[in-house]
N, C-alpha and C positions, 0 to 999 in steps of 0.2 A: 481918660479911660472910663467908659461907661460899662458898668456891670449890671446885667439884667437877670441873671439866673444864680441861684444858690451855688451851683457847680462852679460858676466863674469865680465867685467869692472864695469858695473852698480852694480853688486852684491858686488864687492870689495869696491866701493865707499859707498854703503849703510852700509856695515860693519864698515867703518871708521866713518860714522855718528852715528851709534849705540854706538861706543866707545866714541864719543864726548858727546852724550846724557848721557851715564853712568857717564862720568867725571863730568858733571854738577850736577848729583845727588850726587856723592861722595863729591864734593865741598860744595853743599848745606848742607850736613850732618855735615859739620864743623861749620856751623852757629848755632846760638842759637834760632832756630825757631821750632815750632811744626812740625811734619812730614807732616801734611796735607796742610801746606802753599804752598809747591812747586806744588803739583798737582792742588791746587786751583788757582794758578797763571799762570800755564803753557800755557793756551790758551789766556791770556790777550793780547799778542802782535797782535793777529788777529783782535783786535778792530781797528787796523790801516787800515783795509779794508774799513772803513767808507769814506776814501778819494775817493773811486770809486763812491760815490754818487754825487760827483762834476763832475769828468771826469776821463778817464783812465790815463792821464798824472799825475795828482795830486794823484790819487789812487796808481799808481805804485811807485811814488816817496815816498809817506808816508809809503806804505807797505815795500819797500826796506830799508828804514831807520830802521824800527823795526825788520827786518829780516836779517840784514847784520851782519855777525859774528865779523867783525872788530869793529863795533859800540858796540856790546855786550862786546867784550874784553876790549875796552876802558872804558866802564862804570864799568865793573868788576875791572879793574885796579884802577880806581878812588876810588871805594869803599874800596879796600884793602889799598890803599895809605892813605886815610882819616880815616881808621879804622871805617868805617860806614857800619853797617850790612844791612841797608835798601838799600843803593846804590849797595852794593855787591849782595844782593838778586835780584835786578832788572837786573844787568848784567848777573847773572846766569840764570834767567828766559829767558832773551833774547837769550842767547847762547843755552840753552837747547831746547827752542822752535824752533830755527832755525835748529838745528840738527834734531829734531823730524820731522819737515816739510820735510827736505830733505830725511829722511828715507822713507817717503811716496811719494816722487817724486815731492814735491812742492818746486819750486825754486824762485829766485828773478825774479821780473816781468819786462817785456818790457812794454813800455807805449802804445802799440797798442791794447792789449787785455789782460784781466786778466789771460787767460789760456796760454799765451805765456810766458814761463819762460826760465831761463838760462839752465835748464835741458831738455828743449824741450816743446812740447805742452801737456797740461793736457787734457786727453780725446782725442776726435777726432778733428783734425784741421778743421776749418771752410772751 
Protein backbone atom coordinates (compact mmCIF):
# COMPACT_ATOMS: atom_id res chain seq x y z
CA UNK A 1 0.00 0.00 0.00
CA UNK A 2 1.53 3.27 -1.13
CA UNK A 3 0.46 6.34 0.83
CA UNK A 4 1.04 9.63 -0.93
CA UNK A 5 -0.97 12.18 1.06
CA UNK A 6 -1.19 13.08 4.76
CA UNK A 7 -4.94 12.44 4.59
CA UNK A 8 -4.24 8.85 3.51
CA UNK A 9 -1.92 8.39 6.50
CA UNK A 10 -4.52 9.95 8.81
CA UNK A 11 -7.09 7.50 7.49
CA UNK A 12 -4.74 4.60 8.07
CA UNK A 13 -4.02 5.77 11.63
CA UNK A 14 -7.73 6.21 12.35
CA UNK A 15 -8.35 2.69 11.09
CA UNK A 16 -5.72 1.45 13.54
CA UNK A 17 -7.53 3.30 16.35
CA UNK A 18 -10.84 1.72 15.30
CA UNK A 19 -9.15 -1.67 15.64
CA UNK A 20 -7.92 -0.79 19.13
CA UNK A 21 -11.36 0.44 20.16
CA UNK A 22 -12.94 -2.80 18.89
CA UNK A 23 -10.26 -4.75 20.81
CA UNK A 24 -11.29 -2.97 24.01
CA UNK A 25 -14.92 -4.01 23.40
CA UNK A 26 -13.87 -7.59 22.67
CA UNK A 27 -11.82 -7.75 25.88
CA UNK A 28 -14.66 -6.14 27.86
CA UNK A 29 -16.96 -8.92 26.68
CA UNK A 30 -14.65 -11.39 28.42
CA UNK A 31 -15.44 -9.76 31.76
CA UNK A 32 -18.51 -10.56 33.81
CA UNK A 33 -20.27 -7.18 33.51
CA UNK A 34 -23.60 -6.21 31.99
CA UNK A 35 -23.28 -4.91 28.42
CA UNK A 36 -24.25 -1.36 29.40
CA UNK A 37 -21.34 -0.88 31.82
CA UNK A 38 -18.80 -0.20 29.06
CA UNK A 39 -20.82 2.50 27.26
CA UNK A 40 -21.79 3.99 30.63
CA UNK A 41 -18.11 4.34 31.60
CA UNK A 42 -16.52 5.20 28.26
CA UNK A 43 -16.64 8.99 28.77
CA UNK A 44 -15.48 8.97 32.41
CA UNK A 45 -11.80 9.66 31.52
CA UNK A 46 -12.92 13.07 30.22
CA UNK A 47 -13.57 14.10 33.82
CA UNK A 48 -9.80 14.66 33.88
CA UNK A 49 -10.45 17.91 31.97
CA UNK A 50 -11.38 19.41 35.34
CA UNK A 51 -7.67 20.18 35.71
CA UNK A 52 -8.12 22.94 33.14
CA UNK A 53 -10.09 24.85 35.78
CA UNK A 54 -6.75 25.36 37.55
CA UNK A 55 -4.57 26.14 34.51
CA UNK A 56 -3.47 24.65 31.19
CA UNK A 57 -0.33 23.01 32.61
CA UNK A 58 -2.21 21.03 35.27
CA UNK A 59 -5.08 20.43 32.87
CA UNK A 60 -2.79 18.96 30.20
CA UNK A 61 -0.89 16.84 32.74
CA UNK A 62 -4.07 15.37 34.26
CA UNK A 63 -5.73 14.90 30.89
CA UNK A 64 -2.67 13.12 29.47
CA UNK A 65 -2.44 10.73 32.44
CA UNK A 66 -6.01 9.56 31.80
CA UNK A 67 -5.59 9.45 28.01
CA UNK A 68 -2.19 7.78 27.65
CA UNK A 69 -2.43 4.26 26.29
CA UNK A 70 0.61 3.01 28.21
CA UNK A 71 -1.08 4.01 31.47
CA UNK A 72 -4.20 2.16 30.30
CA UNK A 73 -2.17 -0.94 29.40
CA UNK A 74 -0.38 -0.86 32.77
CA UNK A 75 -3.72 -0.67 34.63
CA UNK A 76 -5.14 -3.41 32.41
CA UNK A 77 -2.10 -5.61 33.05
CA UNK A 78 -2.37 -5.01 36.79
CA UNK A 79 -6.03 -6.05 36.66
CA UNK A 80 -5.20 -9.25 34.77
CA UNK A 81 -2.27 -10.02 37.10
CA UNK A 82 -4.33 -9.53 40.25
CA UNK A 83 -7.36 -11.23 38.65
CA UNK A 84 -9.33 -8.12 39.61
CA UNK A 85 -12.18 -7.39 37.21
CA UNK A 86 -12.69 -3.82 38.47
CA UNK A 87 -9.08 -2.81 37.77
CA UNK A 88 -9.26 -4.65 34.43
CA UNK A 89 -12.43 -2.72 33.57
CA UNK A 90 -10.75 0.58 34.42
CA UNK A 91 -7.81 -0.28 32.15
CA UNK A 92 -10.14 -1.27 29.31
CA UNK A 93 -12.17 1.92 29.66
CA UNK A 94 -9.00 4.05 29.63
CA UNK A 95 -7.67 2.18 26.59
CA UNK A 96 -10.96 2.20 24.69
CA UNK A 97 -11.60 5.86 25.47
CA UNK A 98 -8.12 6.87 24.29
CA UNK A 99 -8.61 5.00 21.02
CA UNK A 100 -12.05 6.54 20.58
CA UNK A 101 -10.68 10.04 21.15
CA UNK A 102 -7.99 9.50 18.54
CA UNK A 103 -10.56 8.24 16.04
CA UNK A 104 -12.17 11.68 16.32
CA UNK A 105 -8.85 13.54 16.17
CA UNK A 106 -8.36 14.31 19.86
CA UNK A 107 -4.86 13.62 21.04
CA UNK A 108 -2.64 14.13 24.05
CA UNK A 109 -2.44 17.77 25.08
CA UNK A 110 0.43 20.23 25.06
CA UNK A 111 0.36 22.53 28.08
CA UNK A 112 -0.05 25.80 26.15
CA UNK A 113 -3.64 25.29 24.94
CA UNK A 114 -6.36 22.65 25.25
CA UNK A 115 -6.73 22.59 21.47
CA UNK A 116 -3.01 21.91 20.88
CA UNK A 117 -2.61 18.12 20.65
CA UNK A 118 -0.01 15.66 19.43
CA UNK A 119 -2.26 15.13 16.40
CA UNK A 120 -2.29 18.85 15.61
CA UNK A 121 -4.70 21.64 16.46
CA UNK A 122 -8.35 20.93 17.15
CA UNK A 123 -10.39 23.31 15.03
CA UNK A 124 -8.73 26.51 13.82
CA UNK A 125 -5.42 27.59 15.34
CA UNK A 126 -5.52 30.82 17.33
